[in-house]
KEDOTOR-675980 format. One line per 10 residues: number of its first residue (from 0); for each residue x, y negated, z of N, C-alpha, C. Coordinates in steps of 0.2 Angstrom, whole numbers, plus 5000, padded with zeros to 4 digits. Example, Ala and Ser with C-alpha at 12.3 -4.5 7.8 and 13.67 -1.06 7.14 Angstrom:
BEGIN
0> 5066/5028/5039/5062/5022/5039/5066/5016/5039  5064/5011/5035/5068/5005/5036/5064/5000/5039
END
This chain:
BEGIN
0> 4869/4896/5094/4865/4899/5100/4864/4893/5105  4858/4893/5108/4856/4888/5113/4860/4888/5119  4862/4883/5122/4866/4883/5128/4861/4885/5134  4864/4886/5140/4860/4887/5146/4855/4881/5148  4858/4875/5147/4854/4869/5148/4848/4869/5143  4849/4871/5137/4844/4870/5132/4839/4875/5134  4840/4881/5136/4836/4886/5137/4831/4884/5144  4834/4881/5148/4831/4879/5154/4827/4873/5154  4827/4869/5148/4823/4863/5147/4819/4864/5141  4813/4863/5141/4808/4863/5135/4811/4859/5130
10> 4810/4861/5124/4812/4857/5118/4809/4851/5117  4802/4851/5119/4798/4845/5119/4799/4840/5124  4804/4841/5129/4804/4837/5135/4806/4830/5133  4803/4825/5136/4804/4818/5135/4808/4816/5141  4812/4810/5140/4816/4807/5146/4811/4806/5152  4813/4807/5158/4809/4806/5163/4809/4798/5164  4802/4796/5164/4801/4789/5164/4803/4785/5170  4804/4779/5170/4805/4775/5176/4800/4775/5181  4794/4775/5180/4789/4775/5185/4789/4782/5189  4790/4788/5185/4790/4794/5188/4797/4795/5192
20> 4802/4792/5189/4809/4792/5193/4808/4788/5199  4805/4783/5199/4804/4778/5205/4800/4782/5211  4795/4786/5208/4791/4790/5213/4795/4795/5216  4799/4799/5212/4804/4804/5215/4808/4801/5221  4811/4795/5219/4816/4792/5224/4812/4789/5230  4806/4787/5229/4802/4784/5235/4800/4790/5239  4798/4795/5236/4796/4801/5240/4802/4804/5244  4807/4805/5240/4813/4808/5243/4816/4804/5249  4815/4797/5248/4818/4792/5254/4813/4793/5260  4807/4794/5259/4802/4795/5265/4803/4801/5268
30> 4804/4806/5264/4805/4813/5267/4811/4814/5271  4816/4811/5269/4822/4812/5272/4822/4807/5279  4819/4802/5278/4819/4797/5284/4816/4800/5290  4811/4805/5289/4808/4809/5295/4813/4812/5299  4819/4815/5295/4824/4818/5299/4829/4814/5302  4829/4807/5300/4834/4803/5303/4832/4797/5308  4825/4797/5309/4823/4792/5314/4826/4793/5320  4828/4799/5322/4830/4800/5329/4837/4797/5330  4841/4796/5325/4848/4794/5326/4849/4788/5330  4846/4783/5329/4847/4777/5333/4843/4777/5340
40> 4839/4783/5341/4835/4783/5347/4837/4788/5352  4842/4791/5351/4844/4797/5355/4844/4795/5362  4847/4789/5364/4847/4787/5371/4840/4787/5374  4836/4783/5371/4829/4782/5374/4825/4789/5374  4826/4793/5369/4822/4799/5369/4825/4804/5374  4831/4804/5375/4834/4808/5380/4832/4806/5387  4832/4800/5388/4830/4797/5395/4823/4798/5396  4819/4798/5391/4811/4799/5392/4810/4806/5394  4813/4811/5391/4812/4818/5392/4817/4822/5396  4821/4818/5399/4826/4822/5404/4832/4825/5401
50> 4834/4823/5395/4840/4826/5392/4846/4822/5394  4852/4825/5396/4858/4821/5398/4860/4817/5391  4864/4812/5392/4867/4809/5386/4872/4813/5383  4875/4817/5386/4880/4822/5383/4876/4827/5378  4870/4829/5380/4866/4834/5377/4861/4830/5372  4862/4824/5371/4857/4820/5366/4858/4822/5359  4864/4824/5357/4865/4827/5350/4861/4833/5349  4858/4836/5354/4854/4842/5352/4848/4840/5349  4845/4834/5349/4839/4832/5346/4841/4832/5338  4847/4829/5336/4849/4830/5329/4850/4837/5327
60> 4854/4840/5331/4856/4847/5330/4849/4852/5328  4844/4851/5332/4838/4855/5332/4835/4853/5325  4835/4847/5323/4832/4845/5316/4836/4848/5311  4843/4848/5311/4847/4851/5306/4846/4859/5306  4845/4862/5312/4844/4869/5312/4837/4871/5308  4832/4867/5309/4826/4868/5306/4827/4867/5298  4831/4861/5297/4832/4860/5290/4836/4866/5286  4841/4869/5290/4844/4874/5287/4840/4880/5286  4835/4882/5290/4830/4887/5289/4826/4886/5283  4824/4879/5283/4820/4877/5277/4823/4878/5270
70> 4830/4877/5270/4834/4877/5264/4834/4885/5262  4834/4889/5267/4835/4896/5265/4828/4899/5263  4823/4897/5267/4816/4900/5266/4811/4897/5262  4812/4890/5261/4807/4886/5257/4809/4884/5251  4815/4881/5251/4818/4878/5244/4818/4883/5239  4820/4889/5239/4820/4894/5234/4813/4895/5231  4808/4893/5235/4801/4894/5232/4800/4890/5226  4804/4885/5225/4803/4881/5219/4805/4885/5212  4808/4890/5213/4810/4894/5207/4804/4900/5206  4800/4900/5211/4795/4905/5211/4788/4902/5210
80> 4786/4897/5214/4779/4894/5213/4780/4887/5210  4774/4884/5209/4773/4878/5205/4776/4873/5210  4781/4869/5208/4785/4864/5212/4780/4859/5214  4776/4856/5210/4771/4851/5212/4767/4853/5218  4764/4858/5218/4760/4860/5224/4764/4862/5230  4770/4864/5229/4774/4866/5234/4776/4859/5238  4778/4854/5234/4780/4848/5237/4774/4844/5241  4768/4844/5238/4763/4841/5241/4761/4845/5248  4761/4852/5247/4760/4855/5254/4765/4854/5259  4771/4853/5257/4776/4852/5262/4775/4845/5265
90> 4773/4840/5261/4772/4833/5264/4766/4834/5269  4761/4837/5268/4755/4838/5273/4757/4841/5279  4762/4847/5279/4764/4850/5285/4769/4845/5288  4773/4841/5285/4777/4836/5288/4773/4832/5292  4768/4829/5290/4763/4825/5294/4761/4828/5301  4760/4835/5301/4758/4838/5307/4764/4839/5312  4770/4840/5309/4776/4841/5313/4778/4834/5316  4777/4828/5313/4778/4822/5315/4773/4820/5321  4767/4822/5320/4762/4821/5326/4764/4825/5332  4767/4831/5331/4769/4835/5337/4775/4832/5340
100> 4780/4829/5337/4785/4825/5340/4782/4819/5344  4778/4816/5341/4775/4810/5345/4772/4811/5351  4769/4817/5352/4765/4819/5358/4769/4824/5362  4776/4825/5361/4780/4829/5365/4780/4827/5372  4779/4831/5377/4780/4829/5384/4785/4833/5388  4789/4836/5384/4795/4840/5387/4801/4840/5382  4807/4841/5385/4813/4842/5381/4812/4848/5376  4809/4854/5379/4808/4860/5374/4803/4858/5369  4798/4855/5370/4793/4853/5365/4796/4849/5360  4800/4844/5362/4803/4839/5357/4808/4843/5353
110> 4812/4847/5355/4817/4850/5351/4813/4855/5346  4808/4858/5348/4804/4863/5344/4801/4859/5338  4798/4853/5340/4795/4849/5335/4800/4846/5330  4806/4844/5333/4811/4841/5328/4813/4846/5324  4814/4853/5326/4816/4858/5321/4810/4859/5316  4804/4858/5318/4799/4858/5313/4799/4853/5308  4801/4847/5310/4802/4841/5306/4807/4842/5301  4813/4845/5303/4818/4847/5299/4816/4852/5294  4812/4857/5296/4810/4863/5292/4806/4860/5286  4802/4855/5287/4798/4852/5282/4802/4847/5278
120> 4807/4844/5281/4810/4839/5277/4814/4841/5271  4815/4848/5270/4818/4850/5264/4814/4849/5258  4808/4846/5259/4805/4844/5253/4809/4839/5249  4813/4836/5252/4818/4831/5248/4822/4835/5243  4824/4841/5245/4828/4845/5240/4823/4848/5234  4817/4849/5236/4812/4851/5231/4811/4846/5226  4811/4840/5228/4810/4834/5224/4816/4833/5219  4822/4834/5222/4828/4833/5218/4828/4839/5213  4827/4845/5214/4827/4850/5210/4821/4849/5204  4816/4847/5206/4810/4846/5201/4812/4840/5197
130> 4815/4835/5199/4817/4829/5195/4823/4832/5190  4827/4836/5192/4833/4838/5188/4830/4843/5183  4825/4847/5185/4821/4851/5180/4818/4848/5174  4815/4842/5176/4811/4838/5171/4816/4834/5167  4822/4833/5169/4827/4828/5165/4830/4832/5159  4832/4828/5154/4836/4831/5149/4843/4833/5152  4847/4838/5149/4853/4840/5152/4858/4834/5152  4858/4830/5146/4863/4824/5146/4861/4818/5151  4855/4819/5154/4853/4814/5159/4853/4816/5166  4854/4823/5167/4853/4826/5173/4857/4823/5179
140> 4863/4821/5178/4867/4818/5183/4864/4811/5185  4862/4807/5180/4859/4801/5182/4853/4801/5186  4848/4806/5184/4842/4807/5187/4843/4809/5194  4848/4814/5195/4850/4816/5202/4852/4810/5206  4856/4806/5203/4859/4800/5206/4854/4795/5208  4849/4794/5204/4844/4789/5206/4840/4792/5212  4838/4798/5211/4834/4801/5217/4838/4801/5223  4844/4803/5223/4848/4803/5229/4849/4796/5231  4850/4791/5227/4850/4784/5229/4844/4782/5233  4838/4784/5231/4832/4783/5235/4832/4787/5242
150> 4835/4793/5242/4836/4796/5248/4841/4792/5253  4846/4790/5250/4851/4786/5254/4847/4780/5257  4844/4776/5253/4840/4770/5256/4835/4773/5261  4832/4778/5260/4827/4781/5266/4831/4782/5272  4837/4785/5272/4841/4786/5278/4842/4780/5281  4844/4775/5278/4846/4768/5280/4840/4765/5283  4835/4764/5279/4829/4761/5282/4826/4765/5288  4827/4771/5288/4824/4775/5294/4827/4772/5300  4833/4771/5300/4837/4768/5306/4834/4761/5308  4833/4757/5303/4831/4750/5304/4823/4750/5307
160> 4819/4754/5303/4812/4754/5305/4811/4758/5312  4815/4763/5313/4815/4766/5320/4817/4762/5326  4822/4758/5325/4824/4753/5330/4819/4748/5331  4817/4745/5326/4812/4740/5327/4805/4742/5330  4803/4748/5328/4796/4750/5331/4797/4752/5338  4803/4755/5340/4805/4757/5346/4805/4751/5351  4808/4746/5349/4808/4740/5353/4802/4736/5354  4797/4737/5349/4791/4734/5349/4786/4738/5354  4786/4745/5353/4780/4749/5356/4783/4756/5358  4789/4757/5358/4791/4764/5360/4793/4769/5355
170> 4797/4774/5356/4799/4778/5351/4794/4783/5348  4789/4784/5352/4783/4788/5349/4779/4785/5343  4779/4779/5343/4776/4775/5338/4779/4776/5331  4786/4777/5331/4789/4778/5325/4786/4785/5322  4785/4790/5325/4783/4796/5322/4776/4796/5321  4772/4792/5324/4765/4792/5322/4764/4788/5316  4768/4782/5315/4767/4778/5309/4770/4782/5303  4775/4786/5304/4778/4790/5299/4773/4796/5297  4769/4799/5302/4764/4804/5300/4759/4801/5295  4757/4795/5297/4752/4792/5292/4755/4790/5285
180> 4761/4788/5285/4764/4786/5279/4765/4792/5275  4767/4798/5278/4768/4804/5275/4762/4807/5271  4756/4806/5275/4749/4808/5272/4748/4804/5266  4749/4797/5266/4748/4793/5261/4752/4795/5255  4758/4797/5256/4763/4799/5250/4760/4806/5247  4758/4810/5251/4755/4816/5249/4749/4815/5244  4745/4810/5245/4740/4808/5241/4742/4805/5234  4747/4801/5235/4750/4798/5229/4754/4803/5224  4757/4808/5228/4760/4813/5224/4755/4818/5220  4750/4819/5223/4744/4823/5221/4742/4820/5214
190> 4741/4813/5214/4739/4810/5208/4744/4809/5203  4750/4808/5205/4755/4806/5200/4761/4810/5198  4762/4815/5202/4768/4819/5201/4768/4823/5194  4773/4823/5190/4773/4827/5184/4772/4834/5185  4769/4838/5180/4769/4845/5181/4775/4848/5180  4776/4854/5182/4782/4858/5181/4783/4861/5174  4788/4860/5170/4789/4863/5164/4787/4871/5164  4785/4874/5159/4783/4881/5158/4790/4885/5158  4790/4890/5162/4796/4894/5163/4796/4899/5157  4802/4901/5155/4803/4905/5149/4803/4912/5151
200> 4804/4914/5157/4805/4921/5160/4801/4921/5166  4799/4927/5168/4795/4928/5174/4800/4927/5180  4798/4923/5185/4803/4923/5191/4803/4929/5195  4809/4930/5199/4809/4936/5203/4805/4936/5209  4804/4941/5212/4800/4942/5218/4803/4938/5224  4799/4936/5229/4802/4932/5234/4808/4935/5238  4808/4942/5240/4814/4945/5243/4820/4944/5238  4819/4946/5232/4825/4945/5227/4827/4938/5227  4822/4933/5227/4824/4926/5227/4829/4924/5233  4827/4927/5239/4831/4925/5244/4838/4928/5244
210> 4838/4935/5242/4844/4938/5241/4849/4935/5236  4846/4932/5231/4850/4929/5226/4854/4923/5228  4852/4920/5234/4856/4915/5236/4863/4917/5238  4863/4923/5241/4870/4926/5242/4873/4928/5236  4870/4931/5231/4873/4933/5225/4875/4927/5221  4872/4921/5221/4874/4915/5217/4880/4913/5221  4880/4913/5227/4886/4910/5231/4892/4914/5229  4892/4921/5229/4897/4925/5228/4900/4925/5221  4895/4924/5216/4897/4924/5209/4899/4918/5206  4897/4912/5209/4899/4906/5206/4904/4902/5210
220> 4910/4901/5207/4915/4898/5211/4914/4890/5212  4910/4887/5207/4908/4880/5208/4904/4879/5213  4899/4884/5214/4894/4883/5220/4898/4884/5227  4903/4889/5227/4906/4890/5233/4910/4884/5235  4914/4881/5230/4918/4875/5232/4914/4869/5234  4909/4868/5230/4905/4862/5231/4901/4862/5238  4899/4868/5239/4896/4869/5246/4900/4868/5252  4906/4871/5251/4911/4869/5257/4913/4862/5258  4913/4859/5252/4914/4851/5252/4908/4848/5255  4902/4850/5254/4896/4847/5257/4896/4848/5264
230> 4898/4854/5267/4899/4855/5274/4904/4850/5277  4909/4849/5274/4914/4845/5277/4912/4837/5277  4910/4835/5271/4908/4828/5271/4902/4826/5275  4897/4831/5276/4892/4829/5280/4893/4830/5288  4898/4834/5289/4900/4835/5296/4904/4828/5298  4907/4825/5293/4911/4819/5294/4906/4813/5295  4901/4813/5291/4897/4807/5292/4892/4807/5298  4890/4813/5300/4886/4814/5306/4891/4813/5312  4897/4814/5312/4902/4813/5317/4902/4805/5318  4901/4801/5313/4900/4794/5314/4894/4792/5317
240> 4888/4795/5314/4882/4792/5315/4879/4795/5322  4880/4801/5323/4876/4804/5329/4878/4800/5336  4884/4798/5337/4886/4795/5343/4886/4787/5343  4885/4785/5337/4886/4778/5336/4882/4773/5340  4875/4775/5342/4871/4771/5346/4874/4770/5353  4878/4775/5355/4881/4775/5362/4886/4769/5363  4891/4768/5359/4895/4762/5360/4892/4756/5358  4888/4756/5353/4884/4749/5351/4879/4747/5356  4876/4752/5360/4871/4750/5365/4874/4748/5372  4880/4750/5373/4884/4748/5379/4888/4742/5378
250> 4890/4739/5384/4894/4733/5384/4901/4735/5381  4904/4730/5377/4902/4723/5377/4897/4721/5371  4895/4726/5367/4890/4725/5362/4883/4724/5364  4881/4729/5368/4874/4729/5371/4869/4727/5366  4869/4731/5360/4864/4729/5355/4858/4733/5356  4852/4730/5354/4846/4733/5355/4845/4738/5349  4839/4742/5350/4838/4748/5345/4837/4744/5338  4834/4739/5338/4833/4735/5332/4839/4733/5328  4844/4731/5332/4850/4728/5330/4854/4734/5327  4854/4740/5331/4858/4746/5329/4855/4748/5322
260> 4849/4748/5322/4845/4751/5316/4847/4746/5310  4847/4740/5311/4849/4735/5305/4856/4736/5303  4860/4737/5308/4867/4738/5307/4869/4744/5302  4864/4749/5302/4865/4754/5297/4864/4752/5290  4861/4747/5289/4860/4744/5282/4867/4743/5278  4872/4742/5282/4879/4741/5279/4881/4747/5275  4877/4753/5276/4879/4759/5271/4875/4759/5265  4871/4753/5263/4868/4753/5257/4872/4754/5251  4878/4753/5252/4883/4754/5246/4883/4761/5244  4880/4766/5248/4880/4773/5247/4875/4774/5241
270> 4870/4770/5241/4865/4771/5235/4868/4769/5229  4872/4764/5228/4875/4762/5222/4880/4767/5220  4884/4770/5225/4888/4776/5224/4885/4782/5221  4879/4783/5223/4875/4789/5221/4873/4788/5214  4871/4782/5212/4868/4781/5205/4874/4781/5200  4880/4777/5202/4885/4777/5197/4889/4784/5197  4889/4788/5202/4893/4794/5202/4889/4799/5197  4882/4798/5197/4878/4802/5192/4880/4801/5185  4881/4795/5183/4883/4793/5177/4890/4795/5175  4894/4794/5180/4901/4796/5178/4902/4804/5178
280> 4898/4808/5182/4898/4815/5181/4895/4817/5174  4890/4814/5172/4887/4816/5165/4892/4815/5160  4897/4810/5161/4902/4809/5156/4909/4813/5157  4908/4818/5162/4914/4822/5162/4919/4820/5167  4918/4816/5172/4923/4813/5177/4921/4816/5184  4918/4821/5185/4916/4824/5191/4921/4825/5196  4927/4828/5194/4932/4829/5198/4936/4823/5200  4937/4818/5195/4940/4812/5197/4936/4808/5202  4929/4808/5201/4925/4804/5206/4925/4807/5213  4926/4814/5213/4926/4818/5220/4933/4816/5223
290> 4938/4816/5220/4945/4814/5223/4945/4807/5226  4943/4802/5222/4943/4795/5224/4938/4794/5230  4932/4798/5229/4927/4797/5235/4930/4800/5241  4933/4806/5241/4935/4809/5247/4941/4805/5250  4945/4802/5246/4950/4797/5248/4948/4791/5252  4942/4789/5249/4939/4783/5253/4936/4785/5259  4933/4791/5260/4930/4793/5266/4936/4794/5272  4942/4796/5270/4947/4796/5274/4950/4790/5276  4951/4785/5272/4953/4778/5273/4948/4775/5278  4942/4776/5277/4936/4772/5281/4937/4773/5288
300> 4940/4779/5290/4941/4780/5298/4946/4775/5301  4950/4772/5297/4955/4767/5300/4951/4761/5303  4947/4757/5299/4943/4752/5301/4937/4754/5306  4935/4760/5305/4930/4763/5310/4933/4763/5317  4939/4766/5317/4942/4766/5324/4944/4760/5327  4943/4754/5324/4945/4748/5326/4938/4744/5329  4933/4748/5330/4927/4746/5333/4928/4742/5340  4932/4745/5344/4933/4741/5351/4935/4734/5350  4939/4733/5344/4942/4726/5343/4937/4721/5340  4933/4724/5335/4928/4720/5332/4922/4724/5328
310> 4916/4722/5329/4911/4726/5325/4911/4725/5318  4915/4720/5315/4915/4719/5308/4920/4725/5305  4925/4727/5309/4928/4733/5306/4924/4739/5305  4919/4740/5310/4915/4746/5309/4910/4745/5303  4908/4738/5302/4904/4737/5296/4907/4739/5289  4914/4737/5289/4918/4739/5283/4919/4746/5282  4920/4749/5288/4921/4757/5288/4915/4760/5285  4909/4758/5288/4902/4761/5286/4901/4760/5278  4902/4755/5276/4902/4753/5269/4906/4758/5264  4912/4759/5266/4917/4763/5263/4915/4770/5263
320> 4914/4773/5269/4913/4780/5270/4906/4782/5267  4901/4778/5267/4894/4780/5264/4895/4780/5257  4899/4775/5254/4900/4775/5247/4903/4782/5245  4908/4784/5248/4912/4790/5247/4908/4796/5248  4904/4796/5253/4900/4802/5254/4895/4803/5249  4891/4798/5247/4886/4799/5242/4889/4800/5235  4894/4797/5233/4897/4798/5227/4899/4806/5226  4902/4808/5232/4904/4816/5232/4898/4820/5231  4893/4818/5235/4887/4822/5235/4884/4823/5228  4883/4817/5225/4880/4817/5218/4884/4821/5213
330> 4891/4820/5213/4895/4824/5209/4895/4831/5210  4894/4833/5217/4893/4840/5218/4887/4843/5215  4882/4840/5216/4875/4842/5213/4875/4842/5205  4878/4837/5202/4878/4837/5195/4883/4842/5192  4888/4845/5196/4892/4850/5193/4889/4857/5195  4885/4858/5200/4883/4865/5201/4876/4866/5197  4873/4860/5195/4867/4861/5191/4869/4864/5184  4875/4863/5182/4877/4865/5175/4878/4873/5175  4878/4876/5181/4880/4883/5182/4874/4887/5180  4869/4887/5183/4863/4891/5182/4857/4886/5182
340> 4855/4882/5176/4850/4878/5176/4843/4881/5178  4842/4887/5176/4836/4891/5177/4835/4892/5185  4840/4891/5189/4840/4893/5196/4841/4887/5200  4838/4881/5198/4840/4874/5201/4838/4874/5209  4832/4877/5210/4830/4877/5217/4835/4881/5222  4837/4887/5219/4841/4891/5223/4848/4888/5224  4851/4885/5218/4857/4882/5219/4857/4876/5224  4851/4873/5224/4850/4867/5229/4850/4870/5236  4847/4875/5237/4846/4878/5243/4853/4881/5246  4856/4885/5242/4863/4887/5244/4868/4882/5245
350> 4868/4877/5241/4872/4871/5242/4870/4867/5249  4864/4866/5250/4862/4862/5255/4862/4865/5262  4862/4872/5262/4863/4876/5268/4870/4873/5271  4875/4873/5267/4881/4870/5270/4881/4863/5272  4877/4859/5269/4876/4852/5271/4873/4852/5278  4868/4857/5279/4865/4857/5286/4869/4860/5291  4873/4865/5290/4878/4867/5294/4883/4862/5296  4886/4858/5291/4890/4853/5293/4887/4847/5297  4881/4845/5296/4877/4840/5299/4876/4842/5307  4874/4848/5308/4873/4851/5314/4879/4851/5318
360> 4885/4853/5315/4891/4853/5319/4894/4847/5321  4893/4842/5316/4896/4835/5317/4892/4832/5322  4885/4832/5322/4881/4828/5327/4882/4831/5334  4882/4838/5335/4883/4841/5341/4890/4840/5344  4895/4841/5340/4902/4841/5343/4904/4833/5344  4902/4829/5340/4904/4822/5341/4901/4818/5347  4895/4820/5349/4893/4817/5356/4897/4820/5362  4898/4826/5361/4903/4829/5366/4910/4826/5366  4912/4825/5361/4919/4822/5360/4919/4815/5363  4913/4811/5361/4913/4805/5364/4912/4804/5371
370> 4909/4809/5374/4908/4810/5382/4915/4811/5385  4919/4814/5381/4926/4816/5384/4931/4811/5382  4931/4809/5376/4937/4805/5374/4935/4798/5371  4929/4796/5371/4927/4790/5369/4927/4789/5361  4927/4783/5359/4927/4781/5352/4934/4783/5349  4939/4783/5352/4946/4785/5349/4945/4793/5347  4942/4797/5352/4942/4804/5350/4937/4805/5344  4932/4801/5344/4927/4802/5338/4931/4800/5332  4934/4795/5332/4938/4793/5326/4943/4798/5324  4947/4801/5328/4952/4806/5326/4948/4812/5324
380> 4943/4814/5327/4939/4820/5324/4936/4818/5317  4934/4812/5316/4931/4811/5309/4937/4811/5304  4942/4808/5306/4948/4807/5301/4951/4814/5299  4951/4819/5304/4953/4825/5303/4949/4829/5298  4942/4828/5299/4937/4832/5295/4938/4829/5287  4939/4822/5287/4940/4819/5280/4946/4822/5277  4951/4822/5281/4958/4825/5278/4957/4832/5276  4954/4836/5280/4952/4843/5278/4949/4844/5271  4944/4839/5270/4940/4839/5264/4944/4838/5258  4948/4833/5259/4953/4830/5253/4958/4836/5251
390> 4961/4839/5256/4965/4844/5255/4962/4850/5252  4956/4852/5254/4952/4858/5251/4951/4856/5244  4949/4850/5242/4947/4848/5235/4953/4849/5231  4959/4846/5233/4965/4846/5229/4967/4854/5228  4966/4858/5233/4969/4865/5232/4964/4869/5227  4958/4867/5226/4953/4870/5222/4952/4867/5215  4956/4862/5213/4956/4859/5207/4956/4863/5201  4960/4868/5201/4961/4873/5195/4955/4878/5195  4951/4878/5200/4946/4884/5200/4939/4882/5196  4939/4875/5194/4933/4873/5191/4934/4867/5187
400> 4930/4866/5181/4931/4860/5177/4928/4854/5180  4929/4848/5176/4927/4842/5179/4919/4841/5177
END
């Protein structure tokens, strides 16, 4: 009898070629960058539109709220509609949302526009699900890892590009340039994106599709466990990233936005972690990868806490925590895609909803903690979240295979 993976993948499917895989990674990097441009710009955006420094995290939180809504309402459509058309349409709408951010003239308009950017940025997950659907089952973890590696690089380059453009001509230029680039990517995807494989069964209606997110979560232990891990690890990383510009932009460091953005490139190890974790998960080592990666995320907070003593400690901490984050994230996805291969978009949506919740909580709470307790408070908060993730993983080891 054919396995679920075999039923979900056409028998004539060929390995996803390198050019197509590169396109998926490039498009995913650009799409996610739109949601991360604001991270190194929180201070200047808040000052320009009258938000207090303590409330600056609301800019990131609004993006994550929009992202969460998109995960529930848009990503499941990949199991109902043609993913190729869905992806291209979301890129076009993303360009409009970016233009709205660039022309925001009040805090309310900025927050609403950033929520729209987050709503459309879920096209990243449509790309991951489409790539996973095109891949052979034995290569699925590797394909997800490569696309996720592109997403990691997009996040990192977003900070660098945003910082440089802001220092040159203001933060609004960042979003205008991104809107143009997003339009160009939509055209490239229209010409080159592989078609979606034919489905073997008619998809459910849209209302049933949305309801099935809850059903999948209740029925699949692997999804529940990995979704909660996603919430914790992304709360942990945004606890670091959201307030980072505040100590780096103040004395004694007094870094420019360009320098803060370039500093983020220290996390490029995360791309390597994503790619290798995909390979290891394909070979049956998903649980081992998770445990090691979560341990690294906890240990990373020790050098991160030493930022007041030397910026080099922070560089080391970012390298370690980003590697651990992306390795865990890819292992999570590789494991949940084995559960219901025919429902990859819905599995992605249900999983990433918890990513969005964690990101929103981490970004909003960490800026408040920084305002009250400074960098030591942020470091304690991050270490506590990382420890909670490690303990949760250890207690759920018997509930799912590697």
